Every structure is written in structure tokens, then in C-alpha cells.
C-alpha positions, -999 to +999 in steps of 0.1 A: -363-416+344-360-411+307-331-393+289-356-376+266-367-383+230-332-381+216-323-414+234-344-436+211-333-420+178-316-443+154-289-419+146-252-417+151-237-400+182-231-366+165-268-363+153-281-373+187-258-347+203-272-321+179-308-330+187-300-327+224-284-293+219-312-280+197-339-291+220-323-275+250-334-239+255-301-230+273-282-235+240-281-207+214-286-210+177-248-205+172-241-235+194-266-255+174-249-245+142-215-256+157-230-290+166-241-294+129-205-294+117-193-327+133-226-343+124-223-333+087-187-344+086-196-377+101-222-380+074-196-372+047-175-400+060-198-424+042-185-412+009-156-434-003-125-414-014-125-433-047-161-423-054-154-387-045-124-388-069-146-401-097-172-374-091-144-348-092-130-362-125-165-363-140-168-326-134-133-319-147-101-319-126-089-287-141-105-253-146-116-262-182-137-291-170-152-314-196-155-302-231-192-311-232-216-307-203-235-337-216-205-359-209-203-347-173-240-352-168-240-387-182-210-396-161-226-382-129-258-402-137-236-434-141-220-427-107-254-422-091-264-456-103-233-473-087-234-453-055-232-475-024-251-453+000-275-423+001-248-397+006-229-409-024-261-410-045-269-375-034-233-362-043-237-377-078-271-361-082-258-328-071-228-331-095-253-337-122-272-306-113-240-285-111-230-298-145-264-290-159-260-254-146-228-251-166-202-251-138-169-269-145-137-278-128-128-278-091-154-251-083-181-274-097-170-302-074-170-278-044-205-266-053-217-302-055-202-310-021-218-278-006-252-287-020-248-323-007-240-310+028-269-285+027-293-311+016-282-336+043-286-308+070-322-302+059-330-339+056-316-347+091-334-316+106-367-329+093-359-364+106-352-350+141-384-330+140-405-360+129-390-380+157-399-354+183-434-351+169-438-388+170-427-389+207-453-362+214-426-339+227-435-303+235-399-294+224-407-302+187-416-266+178-385-251+195-363-278+179-376-270+144-372-233+149-337-236+163-325-261+136-338-240+107-323-209+122-290-226+126-287-241+091-277-208+073-248-203+098-234-238+097-206-229+074-211-255+047-192-233+022-161-236+045-166-273+050-171-279+012-140-259+004-120-279+028-134-312+016-127-302-021-092-291-011-086-326+003-083-315+040-089-342+066-124-343+081-111-340+116-093-307+108-125-292+094-146-293+125-143-260+143-136-264+180-147-235+202-129-231+235-154-225+262-131-229+291-127-193+300-144-176+329-164-153+306-177-182+286-210-198+294-247-195+286-259-160+277-278-144+305 
């Protein structure tokens, strides 16, 4: 007996768990959105703190930011070239886009983090859908619909604000208590 198509995915445990929840018709879109958070935070763990600090300083550590946007853009491009993994490269690319849009300071760093998390959520959603389609699973359509419905309610703005504020990744994942008698699948 197979555990389903999520068993063979070459993804970390949080992403496999998300795929399992999204493919299960008993789980709601809200539960799928909740499962996105630990998966995205796990993904963010690939960003080295020193690299994140360099991106923050490239965009300007204070509210004034850099005097010239071109300096921030060139620094973000330099960081993109020295990134050690795809998440770091994406963060640097998003920082470049944010600087090009004229944002500066801590709010620019937060916007770059949010854009990075949003992009990773979309990328991983497509990857899960492709996997289910390759397996020939009948759940692929439901999976796609549920993942794309859940993405707007993930709360990447809250996650990005916490990351930008320097909060620990473990403290950012919302834990929902479902131990009460009234909790359970909607009927």
C-alpha cells in the first residue's frame, strides 16, 4: 500500500506535510494556509544571518536608506552574485527590485523579505502540482485550487515583519490549538 504521491517528493518534511494537507479534502483552505507557514520558515532558514544583514545594510539600516538608489541596486546585484543558495539569490533579487522601486530603509528590507516568501510559496506550489501531475494523481486539480486559494491568507506580511524585526523563526510560526471538543473538521 502506498502513502500517496507526497511520499516520493524530494522536499523537506514541512513541504511534504503541506502537500498532504492540501491534497486531503478533509482539510480546509485555512488549514492549508497554516501549513504554509512552517514550510516557508524552514525555507527561510537557508538564508545565512550574515547575508541577510548585508542585504539589510545594502537597502539602508536607517529610515533614510542609501543616498542613491543606484548604490543599493548595485550592492544588491553584487550580493545576488555571491549568494550560496536559491533563497539568498532570490532575496538579493527582490532587494534589487525594491530599491529600483524607490523604497529605502527597514521597510524596504521587510518588503524584500515578503516578496521572497511570496515567490517561494508560488514556486513550491507549482512544484507540488507538477509532482502530482507527473504521478497521474486525480488530486492534482484539487491540490492546485487549494494551494492557490491558501496563498493570499498565509500571512507573509506578518512573517516578513517578524523576520525583519529579528524575531526567531520558531516564534513566528502560529500554532493553532485544536484540542478542544468543538475543534475538528467542519461538517
